[in-house]
N, C-alpha and C positions, 0 to 999 in steps of 0.2 A: 531272735524271735523263733520259737518252735511252732511249726505248723504241721498238723497231721495230714496225711494224704487225703483223708475223707473230707477235710475242709475245702479242698479244691473243687468239690462238687456241690458246695453250698452257695446259694445266691448271695447270702449276707457277706461272705468273704470277698467276692468280686465287687459287690456294691461298696464295701468299705475301701477296697483297693482304689477304685476309680474316683472316689470322693475325697481321697487323702490329698494332702498338700504335696505337690510334685517335688518340692525341694526338701521335704522332710526325710529324716533318716528312716522312719517307719515305711514310707512308700518305697524307698530304694531297696530296703531289705526284702519287702514282699515281691518286688520285681525280680530281684536276684533269686529268691526262693523258687519262683515260677520257672525261671530260666534253667535253674539247676535240675529241677524235676523233668522239665521238657527235654533237656540234653540227655539225662540218664535213660529215660524211656526210649528216646530215639536210638541211643547206642545199643540198648538191649535188643530192640527190634532188628537193628542191623547185624548184630552178632548171631542171632538165631535164624536169620533169614536163610532159607535154603538148607537147613539142617533138620534133623529129626525132632529137635526141640520145638519146632513150629507146631507139630501135632500135640505136644504137651500143652502148649499155650492154648490151643483150641479146646482141649479138654478142661483146662482151668477156667476158661470163659464159660463153658457149659455149666460147670459146678457153681460158679458165682451167680449165673442167671437162675439156676434152680434154687439156690439159697435165697435169692431175692424174692422169687415167686412164692416160695414156701413161707417166708416171713410175712409177705403181704396177705396171703390167704389165711395163714394161721395154722399151717401143717407142722405141729410141734415135733413130731417124730422125724419127719423128713428134714426139718431145720437142724435138729440135733445131729443127724447123720452127716449132713453137708458140712456142719461146723467141724466135726471130727475129721472128715476127709481133708478139708482145707488146712486144718491145723497140722496134721501129721503128713499130709501130702507134700509139704515143702521139703521135709527131711527125706522122704522117699524119692522125690525128684532129684535132689542133689546126689543121692547114691546111684540112681539109675542112669542119670545123665552126667556122671562124673567126667567122662572124657570131653564132652561138649563144654562143661563148665571150665575145665582146665584150659582147653583150647581158646575159649573166650577170654580168660584172664591173660593168657599169653599174648593174645591179639591186642588187648588193651595196653599191655606193657610195651609192645613193639610200635604201636601206632602213635602218630604225632597229631596234635590238634590242628595245626595249620600246615598244609603242604602247598608250595608255590605252584600255581596253575601253569606257569610258563615251563617249569621243570617237567610236570606231568605231560604236557603237550609234546615236549621234546621226546620223552620216553615213548609215547604213543606213536609219534612219527617214526622213530627208529623201529618200533614193532612192525609197522606197516611195511617198511623197507625190507625187513627180514622176511615177512610173509611173501613179498614180491620175489625176492631172490629164490626162496624155496619153491614157489609156485612155478616160476619160469623153468627151473631145473627139472622139476618133476613132470611138468606138462610136456616138455620136449621129449622126455624119455618114457612117457606114459607110465609113470609111477603113481599108483593110487594113493590118495591122501584124504583125510577128514579131520578138520581142525575147527573147534568150537570156541568162541570167545565169550566169556561170561560178561553180562552187563548188569542191569538192575536186578533181574531175577536170579536168585542163588542157584547154583548147579551142584551143590555139595552132595546131593543124592547120587549124582552120576560120577562125581569125582571119586567117591568112595569105591566105585567099581574098577578103577584103574590102578596103574602102578605109579606110585608117587615119584616125582622128579624134582619139583620145586627149583627149576633151572631158569637161567636167563634165556630170553628168546633170541635165537640166532638162526639165520637161514641154514647154516651148516648143520646145526643140531636137528632141525626139523627134517632136513633131507635124510640124515642118517637114521632117524626114527622110522621113516616110511620106506626105507630100502627093503625090497621083498626078501622074505625068508630070514628076517632078523627077529629077535625076541620081542621087540616093541612095535613092530609095524602094524599089527592087527588092531582094529578098534580105532577109537578117536583120541586125539590130543585135545585136552581142555586147557584153555588159557584163562588164568584168574589173577587179578591184580598185577597185570603186565609180567606174568611169569608162566612158564610151562608147568602147570600144576601136576598133571598126570598124562600118561599115554595108556593105550590099550583100554580105554574106558568104553563102557557100553551105553549107547544112547537109545531112546525109545524109537521103534520103527513106526513110521506112519502107516495107517491102514487105509489111506485114501485110494479109491479106485481110479482117480483121475490121473495118477502118475503114469506116464508112458512106460511101456515094457522095456524100453532101451536103457532105463536107469535102474541101477542095481541097489544092493543093500546099503552102500555108503550114502547114496542120494536119499533113500527112504529114511535113514537115520538122521540125516541133516534136516529133512522136512519134518520128521517127528519131533526133534528138539525145538524147532521153530514153532510148533503147534502148542507147546507147553511152557515156553519161555520167550524172552525177548533177545536171546542169544543170537549172535551173528556167526554163521557157519559157512566155511568154504570147502568145496570138494574138488579134487582133481580126479578125473575119470581114468581108471586103469585101462579101459578099452580104447578110448579116443584121445585122451590127454586134455579134453575140454575142462574148462573151469566153470564152476557153478557156485552160486551163493544163495543161502536161505536166510530170511529175516522176517520176523513177524508173520509167520505162516505164508510167506511169499517165496516162490521158487524162481530163481533167475538163472537159466542155463546158458551155455555157449557164450561166455563173456570173453572179450578181448582183454589185453593187458590194461589198456586205458580205461576200459569200462569197470573192471573189478577194482583197480586202484582208486578210481573216483568214488566208488561205493565204500571201500575200506577207509579212505581218508575222511569222507564225509561223516560216516557213522562212528568211527573210532577216535578221530582227532577233533574235527570241527564241532561235532555235536556234543562231545564230552566237555569241551572248553565252554561252549555256549551254555550247557546245563549248569555248570558250576557258577558261571557269572550270573545266571538268572536266579539261582538259589540264594546267592549272596545279596542280590538286589531285592529279592522277595523278603528275606529276613529283615533287611534294613527298612523296607517299606512297611512291613507289619509293625515294626517297632515305632516308626514315625506315626502311623495311623493310630496305634494304641495311645501314644502321648496326646495326639490331637483329640481323640475321643474323651480322654480323661479331663482335658481342659474344657471341652464343650460341656461335659456333665457337670463340672464344677460351677460354670457360669449359670 
């Protein structure tokens, strides 16, 4: 069955879907059709999240809204211009954003549909242990460090400012990166997909006047990234060796080993596992509710 994307926005399509025989081939094909479109849209959003392509999508939405308004009001000239922009804008977007498109296709080729949660939890647990090893070494020797861990909000805008590494996370590597007077020690390390994505990255500095004067540029950068994303960032002070963490615009200074380990484990291991389980349960619950609703409508 061939269904155009525009049909998904028509009430008649959904009415026919929920009044169909649940055991019929037609109903199963329609459900599969919806799931495929849902999956593709979700993957596209995840691919462009945190990249410059997000700005392109915002512009596309604006053009579609203008086209819709022009069609409703009857602005013929504006409608024609919007149609031309939308028609040829697709080709222009592919040319302008060719690196992002290639990177997205490579990501699709590398990604797997199902990744065992237990394996991911083990990797995240090893990551926390590597952080602890590096923090303990640097804190005792007062080696300044700034490490940001990407979570839901994409950090590609800041990743592009750093030196690419794409390396496995180990305590030894983090220590070597932040050793003073080495080429990679300045700036921030950004962790993405359980990998050291880049070093020497530039993070936005917070302009808050509430930050005590005792905290320097590293701490302001850590607070700044927490103001614009949900990233978790830890800082080792070069002056005192104190460990601080920023998360969701919250600054937590002067942490002991037990305190920062508790936060890292809770936010990077327990929360990620819980979120994945809740997403799976939510998808299953939505599917069951949809089936129940269709049965109720049929009665």
